[in-house]
KESEGU-880259 format. One line per 8 residues: number of its first residue (from 1); their letters; for each residue x, y negated, z of N, C-alpha, C. Coordinates in steps of 0.1 Angstrom, whole numbers. Atoms other than C-alpha are relative to their C-alpha. Example, Ala and Ser with C-alpha at 12.3 -4.5 7.8 and 13.67 -1.06 7.14 Angstrom:
% KESEGU-880259
1> AS> 9/12/0/123/45/78/9/-12/0 | -9/11/0/137/11/71/-8/-11/8 $
% end
This chain:
% KESEGU-880259
1> MPSASPAI> 8/12/0/0/0/0/9/-12/0 | -9/11/0/16/-33/-10/-3/-9/12 | 1/9/-11/23/-58/17/-7/-13/-4 | 7/12/3/3/-90/19/11/-11/-4 | -9/10/4/20/-119/1/2/-10/11 | -2/10/-10/36/-145/24/-8/-12/-3 | 8/12/1/15/-175/31/9/-12/1 | -8/13/-1/28/-211/27/-5/-6/13 $
9> TAIALLTV> 2/6/-13/31/-227/61/7/-14/1 | -6/13/-2/41/-261/74/12/0/8 | -12/-1/-9/70/-248/95/12/-7/-6 | -12/7/6/96/-260/70/-1/-15/1 | 2/15/-1/81/-295/70/1/-5/14 | -1/5/-14/78/-297/107/14/0/6 | -14/-1/-4/115/-288/111/9/-7/-9 | -8/6/10/127/-309/83/10/-10/6 $
17> SSHEKAML> -10/9/-5/159/-329/89/-2/-14/-5 | 2/14/4/161/-366/87/6/-3/-14 | -5/1/14/182/-363/55/-10/5/-10 | 10/-5/9/156/-342/38/-13/-9/0 | 11/9/0/129/-366/49/3/-12/-8 | -5/12/8/149/-395/34/0/4/-15 | 0/-4/14/152/-374/2/-15/0/-5 | 14/1/4/114/-371/1/-5/-14/-3 $
25> HDIYELLD> 4/15/2/110/-409/5/7/-5/-13 | -7/4/12/136/-414/-22/-7/5/-13 | 7/-5/12/118/-391/-46/-13/-7/-2 | 13/7/2/85/-409/-39/3/-14/-6 | -4/13/5/102/-443/-45/3/1/-15 | -3/-2/14/116/-430/-78/-12/2/-9 | 13/-3/7/82/-416/-89/-8/-13/-1 | 8/12/0/66/-449/-79/5/-10/-11 $
33> KLFVRNRN> -6/9/10/91/-469/-100/-3/4/-14 | 3/-5/13/87/-446/-130/-15/-3/-4 | 14/2/3/49/-449/-127/-3/-15/-3 | 3/14/2/48/-487/-124/7/-5/-13 | -7/5/11/74/-493/-151/-5/6/-14 | 4/-6/12/60/-469/-177/-15/2/-2 | 14/-2/0/23/-471/-170/-7/-4/-14 | 6/5/12/14/-492/-201/4/8/-12 $
41> QHRRSHWW> -5/-7/11/35/-472/-225/-5/15/-1 | 3/-15/0/26/-436/-215/-13/4/6 | 12/-4/-7/-8/-438/-197/-9/9/-7 | 8/-9/8/-25/-419/-225/6/13/-4 | -7/-12/2/1/-392/-227/-5/11/9 | 4/-11/-7/-8/-357/-216/7/2/13 | -8/-2/-12/20/-355/-191/-1/-11/11 | 2/11/-10/11/-388/-174/-9/4/11 $
49> KGLHAFRK> 8/-5/-11/-16/-370/-154/8/7/10 | -9/-7/-9/10/-348/-140/8/-9/9 | -8/10/-8/32/-377/-129/-9/-7/10 | 9/8/-9/2/-396/-115/-4/9/12 | 5/-8/-10/-10/-366/-95/12/4/10 | -11/-3/-8/25/-357/-83/4/-11/9 | -3/12/-8/32/-392/-71/-10/-2/11 | 10/1/-10/-1/-394/-53/1/10/11 $
57> QTGLLLQE> -1/-10/-10/3/-361/-36/12/-1/9 | -12/2/-8/38/-369/-25/-2/-11/10 | 4/11/-9/26/-401/-10/-9/4/11 | 9/-6/-11/-2/-383/9/8/9/9 | -8/-9/-8/23/-357/21/9/-9/10 | -8/9/-9/46/-385/35/-9/-6/11 | 9/6/-10/16/-401/52/-3/10/11 | 4/-11/-9/6/-368/68/12/3/9 $
65> MEGKKSER> -12/-3/-8/42/-363/80/2/-10/11 | -1/11/-10/40/-396/99/-13/0/9 | 12/0/-7/5/-388/113/1/5/14 | 0/-5/-14/-6/-377/148/5/14/1 | -6/-13/-2/13/-348/161/-10/11/1 | 10/-11/-2/-18/-329/171/-7/4/-13 | 7/-3/12/-33/-330/136/10/3/-12 | -10/0/11/0/-329/116/1/14/-6 $
73> EGKLEARL> -2/-14/5/5/-291/113/-11/5/-9 | 11/-5/8/-30/-283/101/-2/-8/-14 | 1/8/13/-31/-312/75/11/4/-10 | -12/-4/9/4/-303/62/-2/13/-6 | 2/-13/5/-4/-267/59/-11/1/-11 | 11/1/9/-37/-274/41/5/-6/-14 | -5/7/13/-19/-298/16/9/10/-7 | -9/-9/6/8/-272/9/-7/11/-7 $
81> QYWDEKCI> 8/-10/6/-17/-245/2/-8/-5/-12 | 7/6/11/-37/-268/-20/10/-2/-12 | -11/2/10/-4/-276/-39/3/14/-7 | -3/-13/5/3/-239/-43/-11/5/-9 | 11/-6/8/-32/-230/-56/-3/-9/-12 | 5/8/10/-39/-260/-78/10/-9/-7 | -8/11/5/-10/-284/-84/13/4/-6 | -15/-1/4/26/-271/-87/1/5/-14 $
89> HQWYYQLV> -2/-5/14/22/-250/-119/-5/-10/-10 | 5/10/9/1/-277/-135/10/-11/-2 | -10/11/1/28/-303/-127/11/4/-9 | -11/-5/9/55/-281/-143/-4/0/-14 | 4/-1/14/35/-275/-174/-2/-14/-7 | 2/13/6/25/-311/-179/13/-8/-1 | -12/8/1/59/-325/-172/10/6/-11 | -7/-5/11/74/-301/-198/-4/-6/-13 $
97> AVGPFAML> 6/5/12/52/-317/-224/4/-15/-3 | -4/14/1/71/-351/-221/5/-2/-15 | -4/1/15/85/-344/-257/11/-9/-2 | -12/8/4/106/-373/-270/6/-7/12 | -6/6/-12/112/-386/-234/5/11/9 | -4/-12/-7/130/-354/-224/8/-4/13 | -8/4/-12/153/-372/-198/-10/-3/11 | 10/3/-10/122/-385/-180/-6/12/5 $
105> GLVMMASV> 5/-12/-4/107/-351/-180/9/9/9 | -10/-8/-8/139/-335/-167/1/-6/15 | -1/6/-13/140/-360/-138/-12/3/8 | 12/-4/-7/104/-353/-129/-1/14/4 | 0/-14/-3/108/-316/-131/10/3/12 | -10/-2/-11/139/-318/-108/-6/-5/13 | 7/5/-12/118/-339/-84/-10/10/5 | 9/-10/-4/91/-313/-83/7/12/7 $
113> ARVCRITG> -8/-11/-5/117/-286/-77/6/-4/14 | -6/4/-13/134/-306/-49/-11/-1/11 | 10/1/-9/101/-313/-32/-5/14/5 | 4/-14/-3/91/-276/-34/11/6/9 | -11/-5/-9/125/-267/-18/-1/-5/14 | 1/7/-13/121/-292/10/-12/5/8 | 13/-4/-7/85/-282/18/0/15/3 | 0/-15/-2/94/-244/18/-8/8/-10 $
121> ITAVYEEI> 7/-7/10/73/-235/-12/9/9/-8 | -10/-7/8/103/-223/-31/4/13/8 | -4/-12/-8/113/-199/-2/-11/10/-1 | 11/-10/1/79/-183/-3/-1/7/-14 | -1/-6/14/81/-178/-41/11/10/-1 | -11/-9/1/115/-163/-37/-2/13/8 | 3/-12/-8/102/-139/-10/-10/9/-8 | 10/-8/8/73/-128/-33/8/7/-11 $
129> ASGDVQGV> -7/-5/11/97/-123/-62/10/11/5 | -8/-10/-6/121/-103/-40/-8/12/3 | 8/-11/-3/93/-81/-29/-4/8/-13 | 3/-7/13/83/-74/-65/12/7/-6 | -12/-6/4/119/-66/-74/3/13/8 | -2/-12/-8/122/-42/-45/-10/11/-3 | 10/-10/4/90/-25/-56/4/7/-13 | -5/-6/13/104/-19/-91/11/9/2 $
137> LSASDELA> -12/-8/-3/137/-7/-78/-4/13/8 | 4/-13/-7/120/18/-54/-7/9/-9 | 7/-9/9/98/31/-81/9/7/-9 | -9/-7/9/127/38/-104/9/10/8 | -8/-9/-8/147/53/-75/-7/13/3 | 8/-12/-3/119/78/-67/-3/7/-13 | 2/-6/13/118/87/-104/-15/1/-3 | 15/0/2/81/78/-105/-2/-2/-15 $
145> LAAEFGNV> 2/2/14/85/67/-141/3/13/-8 | -3/-12/7/101/100/-151/-11/10/1 | 11/-9/-2/72/120/-136/-12/-4/-9 | 12/5/8/47/98/-155/2/2/-15 | -2/-1/14/64/99/-189/9/12/-4 | -9/-12/2/84/132/-186/-6/9/-11 | 6/-9/10/59/151/-208/-1/-5/-14 | 1/6/14/62/128/-238/8/8/-10 $
153> LDAEEDWD> -8/-8/9/90/148/-253/0/14/5 | 0/-14/-4/85/185/-251/14/7/-3 | -14/-6/2/118/205/-247/-1/12/-9 | 1/-12/8/104/235/-266/0/-4/-15 | 1/4/14/99/216/-299/14/-3/-6 | -13/3/7/128/214/-324/-1/-13/-7 | 1/13/5/133/178/-331/10/-2/-12 | -8/3/11/147/166/-364/9/-12/3 $
161> EGVVIARD> -9/11/-4/178/145/-357/5/-7/-12 | -4/7/12/184/134/-393/12/6/-6 | -12/-4/8/212/139/-418/9/-12/-2 | -10/11/2/244/119/-419/3/-1/-15 | -2/3/14/248/103/-454/13/-8/-1 | -13/7/2/283/93/-465/-2/-10/-11 | 1/10/10/286/61/-485/11/2/-11 | -10/-1/11/303/63/-519/5/-14/-3 $
169> E> -6/13/3/327/35/-526/7/0/-13 $
% end
């Protein structure tokens, strides 16, 4: 029976260092400057929705990190689970579509990756992937695939292996 996938919690954000908190603020400021400076030129682009949502959600995350200690953990955990279910994959796909402004897209994708690492989302994804790899390795170690596909080639039949043809030069 497969184990339950690990849930995203707010533990990483509650124990974040001051340096990582400053990095989150820097990323938000960068996104805010990109948003304000490029709003008129790119507001109708497909990827602009991703930047707008990412900037807004990062700002809300920072506000919740500064909120009341009694409510902080629940709000942060709810926000991270919402990000996991609805936002992160959409942000990546929309930010890939930047097209001719590839450098801008690269900066935004790196920002999403950095925020995911700081919030602990990346660690959960790595744990899920590690579990999947362990499952595949254990299945091959137990020869489960050999038992399933072992009867495809019958040992009794005489198989034609072909004839070697020499090339005339």
